[in-house]
N, C-alpha and C positions, 0 to 999 in steps of 0.2 A: 367485774373487777373495777373498783373505783380509782381514778387517777386525776391529777390536777388538770384544770382546763388547758388547752394548747394555747401558748402565747402567739401573738401575731408576728413571729419572727421567721419569715420565709427562708432566709439564708441558713439558719441554724438547723431547721427541719430538713431542708434539702441535703445539707452537707452530712447530717446525721445518717440519712438513708444511704448516701454514697459510701460513707465510711463502713457501713454495715456490710457492704458487698465488695469492699476494696480488696485487691489481691496484693496490696503494699502495706496498708495500715491496719493495725489491730487484728491481724489474722489469727492471733491466739484465742480471740473471743468473738470474732465476727462470723458471719455465715459462710463467706468465701473460704475460710480456713477449714471448713467441714466438707469441701467438695470431695476430697479423697479420704478414704478410711485407712485401714491398715495397709502396709506395704510389705513386699517380700523380695528378697534378692533373686536374680537370675541364677540358674545353675552354672551356666558358663557363658562368656562372651569372647568371641574370637574374631580376628579380621584379616584381610589381605588387601593390598593396595594395587591398583592397575592404572597405568597411564592411559589405557584405551577404554572406550565404552564397549563392553562385552555382554554377551547373552548370559542368561541365568544358567543355561546348561554348562557353559564354559566356566562360569564363576564358581559354581557349586563343586567343581572337581579340583579347585585350587587348595593349596596348603594354607590353612588358617592358623594364625598364632594368637595366643591370649592377648586380649586388650583390656586395659584398665580405664574406667571412666575418667575423663579429664585429659587423657593423653591426646596429643595433636597428631594430625595426619594431613596430607596434602601433597603437592601444592595445588593451586587453582587448576580446574578442568580435569583433574584426575578423578578416579573413583575409588571409594573404599567400600568393600563388601564386608558385612558382619554376619557371623553365624550366631544365632541366639538360641540357646537351649534353656527351657524353663519348665518348672513344675509347680502347678497351682496347689496351695495348701488344701488338705481335706476339709478343714472347718469353714472354708469359704463357699461351701455349696449354697445355692440359692441367692448368691450375690452377683452383681454385675462386675466382671473382672476385665481390666485393661492392662495392656503393656504401655507403660508411660515411657515415652521416648522423646527426649529433648536434645536436639543436636543442631549444629550449624549445617548449612547446605540443604540440599533437597533430597528427601529420602523416599524410597519405595519398599514396602513390605511385601515379601514373597512367601507364600505358603503352599506347600505341595506343588512346587514348581510353577505356580501361577501368581501374577501380581494381584494383590488384594487391596492395597491402600496406599495413598500418598501421604507422607508426613513432612511438614515444614513449619517451623515456628512462625515465619512470616505470614503464612497462610492459615494460622490458628488451628493447625492439626498436629497435635502432639501426643495422641494416644491411639492405639489400635485395639478395637474391642475383641477380646478373646472369647467372651461369653456374656450374653444379655442376662442370663440367670443360670449359674452353673448347676448342672444336673450330674448325678453319679455316672450316667452312661457316656457323658462327654469325655474326651481325652483330657487328662490332667497334665500329661507330659507333652510338650510340643516343641518342635524345632522350626524356627523361622529364619529367613535371611532378610537382612535390610541392606539395600543398595543406596549408598549416599554419593550424590554428585557433588564434587567440590566446587560449588558455586551456589549463590543464593537465588531467590526467585528473580532478582534483578541483576544477575551476573555477579561481578566482583569489582566494581568501580573503586579506584584508589582515591579515597577522600570524599568523593561524592558519587551519587548514583550513576550520573552520566559520564563520569571520568573514565579514561582508559582503564582496562582491568589491571588489578594488582596481580602479577603472574606468580607471586610467591606467598599468597595467603595461606594460612594454616587453619585447620578446622578441628572440631572435637565433638564428642558426645558428652553432654553434661549430666543427663539422667537416663538411666535404663533400669527399670524395676517393674515388678508386678504391683498393681494397686487395686483396692476395692473402690469402685466409682459409685458415689451416692447420687443416683439420678433424681431423687426427691429434692436434694439440695440444688442440683442444676435447674430443675423446673422452678423452684422458688427464686433462685438468683435471676432467672429470665423475667419473672413477674416484677421483681424489684427494679431491674435495669430498665424495663420498658416504662414503668410508672415514673421513675426518676427522669427519664428522657422526655416523657410527656410534660412534666413540670417545666423542664428547661425549654423545650420547643414551642409550647403554647404561650409561655411567657406569663407576665403579671396581669395582662389585659383579659385573659380568658378564664371564665368561671370553671371550665372543665380542668384546667391546669391546677387550680386550687383543690378541686376534688381529688385529683391524683395525688397532690401533696399530702392531704390529710389522710388518704388511704394508705399511702406508703409509710407515713409516720406511725399510724396505728398498727401496721404490720410489724414495724420494729418493736413496738410495745408488746405485741402478742407472741413474738417469735423468740424463743430461748435457743440460741444457736447450739447449745450442748444437749438440748432435749428434742429429738426428732419427732416426738408426739405433738409438739407445739406447731409443727410446720403447717399442718392441715388447716388450722385456724387462720393463719396468715394467708395461706393460698386461697382459702375461701373468700376472704376480703377482696383479694386481687380479681378472683373469678367474677364476683359481683360487679366490679368496676368494669372489666372488659366485656361483660355480657350486656351492658347497656347499649342498645342498638342505634344505628344511624337512621336519618331520615331517607326518604326515596331519592332525594335530589343529590345526594352526596357524590362526589367524584369517585370513579372507580380506578384503582391501580391494578394493572395486569402484571403480576409478578412472574418473572421467568428466570430460571437459573441460567447463568452464562459464565463462560470462562474465556475471555479473550486471550488468546495465546499468540504473541508475535512469532511468525515463522522463523525469524531470526531478528536479533536486535543487539542486546547487551550480552549475548551468548550466541554460539554458532548453531547452524542449522541442525547438526546432529544432536545437540542438547535438547532442541525443541521436540524431537521425537520422544524423548523420555518425559519431557514436561507434559506432552499429550497423554502419555501412558499414566503418569502419576495423577494427573487431574481427572481424566475420564474414568479411571478405575474407581476413584473415590465417588464420582457422580453415580456410577452403577451401584455402588454399595448403598448410597442414599436412596436410590430408587427401590431397591429391595425392601427398605424399611418405611418408605414414604410413598405409597402408591399414587398420591396426587401430584407428586413432584414432577415438574416439566423443565427440561433443560434444552436451550438452543445452542446449536454448535455450527459454526461456519468453516469454510476452507476444505475443499475436497483433497487438497494435498495432504492435510493432516490425517484425514481418514485413511488415505493411501499408506502413510507411514505406519499408522497403527495396525493396519491390516497385515503388513509384512513383518513388523517387529513384535506385535502382540496378537497373534491370531486368535487366542482364546478370548482375550478381552474384546476383539472385534465381533466375534460371534454374539457375545452378550449385548453389545451395542446394537447389532442387527435386531435381536429380540426386542429390545426396548424402543427401537425405531418403529417396529411393527405395532407395538402396543401404544404408540403416540406419545411417549414420554421423552425420548431422546430425539430431538427434531433437528435434522440437518437444514440449515438455512444458507442463503448467499448466492448459490448458483454459479460460482466461478471457482477456478483453481486455487487462487489465494484470495484473501478477503476483499470482496468487491461490493455486492449490492446489499449485503448486511454489513454496513461499513462504519462501525463506531469510530474508527480511529484513523481514517485516511485524511490527507491534508488538502481538502478541496475537491469539488465535484464537477466534472465536465458537463457542458450544456448538451452534449450528445448522449448522456447516460440514459434519460428517459426513453429515447427511441430504441436504444440498444436493448434496454430492459424489456420493453414492450414486445420487441422482436423476438425475445427469448421466452415470452409468456410470463414475465415477471411484472406485476403491476403495483407492487408496494416497495417502499424504500425507507430504511432506518439509518440514522446516524446521530451522533451527539457532538461531533467534532466542532461544529460552528459555534458552540458555546465558548470555544477558546478564543474567539475573535478578540484582538487586542484593542480595536478602535470602536466599532459599531456592534451594538446588540442586535442580533438577527430577530426580526419582528414576529416570527411565527414558531410554533411547536408542531402544530398539525396543519398541513396545507397541501395543495396540489402543486407539484413541481412540473412546470412546462419546459420542454427541451427546445432545441434549436428548430426542429421541424414542426412543433406544435404537439408532439405526443406528451401525454400527462401521466404521471404516477402519484399515487397517494403517498405522502411523505410524513414521517413522524420523527421528531426530535424528542427523546424522553426529557420531560421538563426538569427532572432531577439532575440533568447535565453530567450523567456518569453511566458507564457500562459496567461498573463494578461496585454496586451498592451492597450494603451488608444487612438489609432487612430491618434497619433501625428506624426509630420514630423520625429522626432527622430526615432520612430519605423520603418518607412518606409526606412529611409536612412540606419539604422543598418541592416535591413533585406537584402538589396542589398550588402552592404559592407561586411558583415560577411559571406556571401554565399561562402562556401568552394568548391562548385562544379560549379563555373562560367564556362560557355561554355558547361557544361554537363547537368545542370538543370536550366531552366530560369523561374521556377515557384516556389513560396514559400507560406507557410501559415503565416498569421498574426492573432493570436487569441486575440480578444480584449474584455475587460471587467474586472471589479474588481474580484479578485479570492482569493482562499484559505479560506477565511472567508465568501465567498459569495459576493453579491452585483450586479455583472454582468455589462453589457453594460449600457451606458447612451445615451440620445438623442444627447448630445454634441459630443460623439464619432462618432456617425452615420453622424452627420453634417460635422465633420472634414473629414472623409473618402469620403463623397460624393463630397466635394469641390475639392479633388485632384484625382479624378477618372483617369484622363488622362491629366496630367500637365507636360510640359517640364521640365526636370531636376530631376523628381521623377519617381519611378516606376509606372506602371499602377496599378490601385487598382480595383479589381472586388469583389463585394459581392458574396461569392462563398459557396461551400459545400465540405465536404471531398471527396465525389464521383468525383466532377468536378476536384479538385486538383489532386487526385491520378490518375484519367484517363489521365490527361495531363502529369503528371510525367511518367506514364507507357508508353504513346505514344512516349515520348522523351528519352527513358531509354537506348538507345543503347550504350551510353558511361559511364553509371554509374558504379561505383566500387562495389565490394562485400566485406563485412566484415564477417568473419567466427568466430563463437564462441560467448561467452558471451559478454554482453555490461557491463563492470564493472565500477561502479561509484567510482572514486578516492576521496571519501568523505563519511561521515556518517558510517564508518566502526564499530563504537561503537554500532550501532543498531542491530548488530548480537547478542549482549549480554545483552543490557539494558533491565530491567523489566523481570527477569529470570522466574518469575511465569507465565507471559503471554506466553512466549516461551514453557514452560512446559505444560501449559493448551492446547496450540495449538497441540503440538505433541500428547499428550495423547488422546485428543478428535478426532484427525484425526484417530488414531488407533482404538478407540472405535467405531466410525461410520463405518469404514472399516469392523470391525468384526460383527457389527449389520447387515449390508447389506448381508454379506456372510451367517451368521447364518439364517437370515430371508429367504434368497433365498433357502437354503437347507431345511428349515422347510416347505417352500411352496411345495417343491417336495416330502417331506415325508408325508405331510398331506395337501390335497387339501382344507380342511376347514380352514386352517391357513390363517389369513389375514395379508398380507404384509403391514407394517406400513408406507404407502406412505406419508400421510400428516405429520405425526409426524417426519419422517426422513427429509422431506423437511424443516420443521421448524427448526430442529437441525442443518442441514447443513447450512441453511442461518444464523444462529446465529454464527457458526464457521467462515463462510466466512466474516461476518460483522467484526468480530475481526481480519481478515486478512487485513483490510484497512491499507494503508501505513503510518499511524501515530499511529496505535494501536499495531499491532504485532511487529513493530520496538521498541516499548517502548517510543516513543517520544511524549507522551501525558501527560495531567495533571492528578493528583490523582484521580479525579472524574471518569475519563474515565477508569483508571486502575480498580477501584472498579467495574464499570459496566461490564468491560470485564471479570474479575475474576468470577463475579456473573454468567455471561452467560456460562462460562466454567462449573461452578457448576450445572447449570440448565441441560447442555448437559450430564454431568456425571450422574446426578441423573435420568433424564428421559431416558438416553441411557442405564444405567444399567438395568432398568426395561424392556426395549425392548429386550435386549440381553437375560435376563432371560427367557422371554416368549418364544423366539425362541428356546433357549436351552432346555426348557421344552419339546418342541415338539420333538427335536432331541433325547432327552434321555427317551422318552416315559413316562415322569413323574414318574420315579422310585425313590428309595431311597438309591441306591448305588452311589458310587462316580465314575464319568467318567471325561475324559479330552477332550476338544474341541480345535482343531488346525486350525487356519484360514489361515495358510501359505501353499504354494504349494509344500512342501517337508516334508518327514518324519522327526520327531524330536525325539531325544533321550536325555532327559534332566532331571536334578533334579528339583523337584518342592516341594512346601510346601503343606502338606495335614493335615487334622485333623484325629486323630485316633478315635476308637469307643467311647472313653471317652472325645472327643472334645479336646484332647491335640494336640498342633501343632507338626508335625513330617515332615520327608522328605521322598520322593519316587523318584526312577529313573524310568521314564515312557517312553514308546515308543508310539508315536501317528502318525497315517498315514497322508499323505498329504490332506489338506482341508478335514478334517473328524474328527472322534472321536473314542475313545476306553475306556473301563473300566480301572480304575487304577489297574495295575498289577505291583507290585514292582519287577524290574529286578536288577540283580546284575552287578556292573561295572566290566569291564575287570581288571582294576587296581583301588583299592580304594585310596582315598586321604590320604596321611600321613602328619602329622604336627609334627615337632621336634624343640623344643627349644634347641639351641646350646650354648656351653660353653660361648661364648662372648655375649650372650644375644639376638643375631639375631635369626630369626625363619626360618626354611626350610620347604617349602611345595612342594609336588609333586603329580601328578596324572597320571603318565605314559605318558602324552603328554608334559607337562610343568614341570619345576623345577625352583622354585624361592627362593631367600634368601632375607628376609625383615629386614632392619635395625631397631634399636629401635625408630628412628624418622619417620618410615613408608615409607622411600624411598626404592626402590628396589636396593639392592647391585648387584643382578644377576637375570636374567631371561633367562633360557635355554630351547631351543626347542629340546627335547630329541631325536627324530628321526633323526635329522640332526646334533645333537651335536653342535648347533649354539648358541652362546651367543648373547643376544639381546641388552643389556645396554652397552654403551660406557665405555671404560676404564676410571677409576678415576672419574666416574660420578655416580649419583644415578637416577634411574627412579622414576616417581611419585613425582617429586620435585615441591612443591607448591612455586610460586613466586608472589610478589606483586609489582605493579608499581604505581608511581604518575600518575594521569590521569586528567589533566587540559587541556581541549581543548582551541581553540582560541576564540570560541563563542558558537557554537551549543552543549550545554552541554550533553544532553541525546543522541545526534546524533554521536558526533565525538570522535574518539581516534586518536591523532596525532602521527606521526612518532617519535617524540622526547620522547614519553613516554618510549621507549625501553631503553633509557639511564639511566632510574631510577630503573632498575631491583634490587630487594632484595629477596633473598631466605627466606622462612619462616622456621625458625630453632628452636624456643623455644618449647621444648617438655613439655607438661602438664602431659600427661599419656603415658609412652612408650609403644611400641607394645607388646601386650600380647594375648595369645590364647583364642578365644571365642568359636570356634567349633573345636573339636580335630581330625576330620577326618572321614573316611568312605565314605559317599556320599558327604560330604562337609567339607572343612577345612576353617577356617577364623581367622584373627587376627584383633584387633582393637587398635587404638591409637588416642591421641588428641594433637593438636598443637595450640599454641597461635599465632594468626596473628598479634594482637596488644592488647592494654589493653581493647579494646572494642569488639574484635572479636576472635572466635575460629573456628577450623575445626576438626571434629571427623570423623574417617573413619573406615569402616570395609572392609578389603581386603579379597575377597572371591575366593576360588578355588573349583569348583565342579567337581565330577567324570565325565569323558567322555567329558569335556568342553575344547575346545582349547584356551579359553581366560580367563584372570583373571579380575574379576570385582572389582570395587572400589565404594562401597555404601557410600555416603558422606553426612554429615550433616554440614552446616556452619551456625554459629550464626554471623550475619553480621551487623555491625553498623559503617561503614566507611564513610568517605567524600572524594570524588574525588580520589578513589583508584581502582585498577583493579586487580583482583585475577585470576591467571592462573595456570595450571599445566603442567610440562615439562616432556618429555621423550627423552633424548639423546640416540640415537640408533646406532648400528653398521651397517649402511647402507649408501652407497654413491650413490646419484642420482641427477641429475639436475632438476628433476620435482617430485612433489607430486601429488597424485590423490585424488579428493574430489567427494563425492556422491552429485549429484544434482537431480532434478526432473527427474525420468525415465532415469537415466544414470549417467555418471560421466565425469569429465574433469581433465585436468592436468594444474598445475600452477608451475612457477619456484620456486626452493628452493635457488636460487642465487639472486644477486642484481646487475646484469650487467648494465641494462639500467634503465632509469626513469620509464619505463612501468613495469619493474620487481619490483623495490623497492617500487613503489606506492602501491603494493599489500602486504604490510607488515602485514595486517590483512585481512583474506578472509572469505568467507562464504562456509559452506557445510552442508549437512544433517546428516545422521546417522553414517557416517564413513569417515575417511581419511586414506590414505595409503602411505607409503614411501617404494619403493622396488627397489633393484638392480636385476641383473640376478639371478634367482633361490632362493632369499630370500627377505623377507620384513616384515614390521611391520605395523599393522593397529591399529588405534585408534577409538574406537566405543563409542557412547554415547546415552543416552535416552532422551535428551531435550536440547542440546546445538547446536549452529549454528556458533560460531566464532572460527576460527583456524588460526594457522600459522605453516609454516614449513620452517626453515632456516638452510641451510647446512644439518646437521644430527639431528637436534632437532625438535621434533614434539610437538606442544603446543596446548592445548585446552583452550579456554577462558571460564571462570566460572562465575564471578560476577563483575559488575561495581557499582559505587556509585555516579551517577550524582545528582545535586540538582535543575536542571531546565529542563523541566517545572514542574516536580513533586519533591518537596523538600524531599519526603520520599522514593524515588525510591529504591527498592531492599532491604530496611532495614527490618531485621527480620531473620527468620529461613528458610533455604533452604535445600531441599533433592534432590539429583540427583545421577545418576550412570553413570560412564564411564568404559571402559574396554581396555585392551592392548592385542593384538593378533599377536604373531610372526608366520611366516608361511614360508614354502618352496614354490618354484615356484612363479608364479605371483598371485596377489590378486584374479584374476578370477579363477585360478585353485584351490587356497585355497578357502574355502567357506567364504570369508570375507563378501561378500554382504549378504549371507544367515544368517551369525552369527549376523550382524547388525540388520537385520529384527528380528531374535530370541530375541535379547536384547530388542527390542521396542514392540514386539507383544507377550504378555504373553500367555502361555498355560492356558486355562480357565477351571476351575473346574466346572463340571455340575452334576446334579443328573440323574442318569440312572438306568435301571432295572439291576438286578444281571446277567441276562442271555444276556445282550447287547453284540452284536458282534462288532468287530472292523470294521469300515466302512469309506471308502474314496470316496468322490464325484468327485474330479478332481485331476489329476496329470499331469506333463509336462515331456516329455522324455529327456530334456536337461536342465542342470543348468543355461545355458545362458539366458533362457527365464523365466521371472517371471510373474506369473498369479497375477495381482495387484488387480483386482476388479471383484466381482460377485454381480450383483444387478438385481432387477426386471426392465424390460424395462419401460421407462417412460410412453409410451402411448400404451402398448400392454400387457395385463394380460396374464399370462401363458407363457411368454417368458423372457429369461434372457439375459442380456448383460454381456459379458465377456471381460475384458480388459487385454491384455498382453503386455510386452515390452521386447526387447532384451537388456540385461544388460551388456554384456561383450565388446560390440564394435565389434561384429563379424556378418558375414553372416552365417545364419544357418537355417536348416530345423528342425522343431519341431513337435511332435505329442502331441496334447491335448487329454488326455484320460479322460473319464467320465463314471460313472456308472448310470448317469441320463438318462431317456428315451428321447433322443433328436430325434425329427421327421425331422427337417431340420435346416440348419444354413446358415447365410449369413454374409458376411463382411458388416460393417456399419462404418459411421464416428463417430466423438466424440459427435455429436448431436444425435447419434443413428438412423440416416437416412440410410435405407437399400440400399446397392449398388446392383441393379438387375443384374449387369453384373459380380458380384463376389459371386457365391454360395460357401459355405464352402465345402471343399473336405472331405466328410464323408467316412471313411473306417471301416471295422470291428474292427480295432485296436483303432481308434479315428479320430480326425480331424487333417489333415496334413496342416501345416502352414509354409510358407517361410518368413524369417525375413532378413532385411538388418540391419546394425549396428544401434543400438538405436531406432529402429522403434517401434512405438506404434501400436498395432493391436486391433481392436474392432470387436467382433462377436455378432450377434443377434441369439440366439439359441431358436428355437421353440420347446416346449416340447410336 
């Protein structure tokens, strides 16, 4: 056929091809308008509405009333069930038949009592295939049920995605009918789409882009949308283009289906269960039709939910797991080592991973950095102890690609390790709110498996990708230390009650495990609470999901999380009581249990014989117990109100002067005669900042908030004495933060205690404000030290480079320390995680007030404690680490017999090594697992002493698998252990 030469007008040719496949323009005469053939109405459509999420069995028994397409239902978070009866017309035999279903909300199709497919407009799934090619013997009359959750893939934000949910949103079904689906049109549309995208993505510089342009233009010439016989000619042209192969050196993209499902975020936990069901059942359906399709899936918690809610689906998942298509990844209860979306990565993760037999790590989150571009995509990540894991950041910077040309081109262009790593991951599928891959994504990727001008595309698995990266790893770089995300720093502070619940419940479960292990050794009839502990740990871990513990979730999720903490506290308290009863032999005198591996000499609150509260200074041995015997302090606490209204408190270790407004005018370390507080400054200065981020409200605090600092100065009640000395001295004061918020504080000095505590109550009713407390100290150091999991690390106190100033707000656990040679100051806390140290000012972040996605975040009353501890020497030489533990792990009062002897189960010969965990072995009764770590950053030999009857001991990994080559070295004194810096050591002790 002759036609005029093609003019050199790239724009018109490109747009011509786009309009030929548009679903908006010219659908009366273009190809897209031919995707569906004849349509046919349903026989009947009926519905019923439920405020709760109920099972199919329950739903199918309800009374359904006729429903008219377009009618609204709701409100938000309710569920509408639809009963669909349909009859396929006889003349449609031999055709592909779909139920076309377009509705708001997230839907699940049920057939014969089983879930068969998820439907959602946002996830590009709007039809259910009734038959690929209708045969006479197939049922023509079918009854289906469609369950619609009254929320979208991303919840129901009012006005924006991350806004608090609109509780009154209404939903509707816009289309529900039978249609003939023209698969030849879909195939040709995919050809067109991929060629058009090649033109766009390769741009005007690439010869291959012009080949794609002229190919797609000629396809429009050849294709008569109204004549299906013309389609094959156009398809043949596309086939010729896509069949032109790549060279040997081309980059390889390892495509893996993925569906990142936040276990809770802009929707509650319970809705996530259905998101998993809707997403995974669709994945299974795709696997049935695409045997090469591989899908990676993290989060054991979600498998557990599906197992209990959708047992039939779970059986199918197990089948495809065995076939190697449905691949569980991650290795933890909620998303951890396969970590696309977590907000930064601790420097101890490599060691923990290696200890669990995991040597590969994947994320993409550091591509979100606001300041610095992370320099690698494929590299070795070295942790605090020197352990390394092979790490891959997919260069496409996404965990929800769509199999488009843009994704593939980006993957090659963005690869920061060109010449070092020639393989990359491309994770495709709708994510965050679920949805997962679609058939169209698979078709796109299949089309360009090996096409000149594009990377090679293999349907692959994590094992294949990392094996290839490992094989070619000779030139890879190493990154040492934490992977710090330069964004979302507000999540260290948002939703303070969740942070507090996490810390307190971690402590409680730690103590239950130790007390139960000791009870087991004291009384062989004691039943270690295996199942109950597992249940409580799983609840705690669930709340450690990366949108719950950070506080970046809606109010409904916060309510669920706080309820789970209450459940853990209630049930945990009962478990601890039962174990301690065994330890105390069920007596009626008062004793004290210490779960920490060093002797403690502390003031505690006790009840006297008349049940009046009093104080006692007790001495309790390492991991053990003793009856309460009140000892006398070397120096009692003295409290003196001075002529100018300031209060002087001292205990022989510290001497402090407290101003009327509660700030510290002076804090002196008596033994060294060193003043802690900077000249002309006050310690314990509350400060408030404007806190308006660019978008991510609950997530982000921006660098510019530091420009808005205002000290909290208005005194409501000046400092006055509450406890006048002896075992304890304390003063109290109240400040007004604003006309809506106040802070009341008790400053406490205990006998024999090397730190001052600040017991704090805040009535908080702010909007977009950030409350912190500052301690300007007489220390000069370029670095501050922060506790992390099983160790600590240093971060700069200066702002020399963009990498330094991007860390204007950082995270830490129980303590931070600023030290120069032979003197330093530590800041301890019992439930906070946000810090900063700039020059000589140490700051603890206390409360934020974001309004999205929870409009009520952090409003209300807060109680927390922090402490200041000046010391001589290094923080390692001073017992900073031990004091931070003491502040967080209370000595626990127990009932014991009057003749109870002081008893210690374990102790360690050096302060450098901390005995962190004692628990019953998971799969061996009568055996204990002991976990220790080196906390100073030193190489050290330690002796673990025990009074328990240990028969034999073995080193084991973090999964408690015995290492037969490493028996524990038992001596009459104890077990000798060698540690390298920050090393975690696990022992299996057979009693």
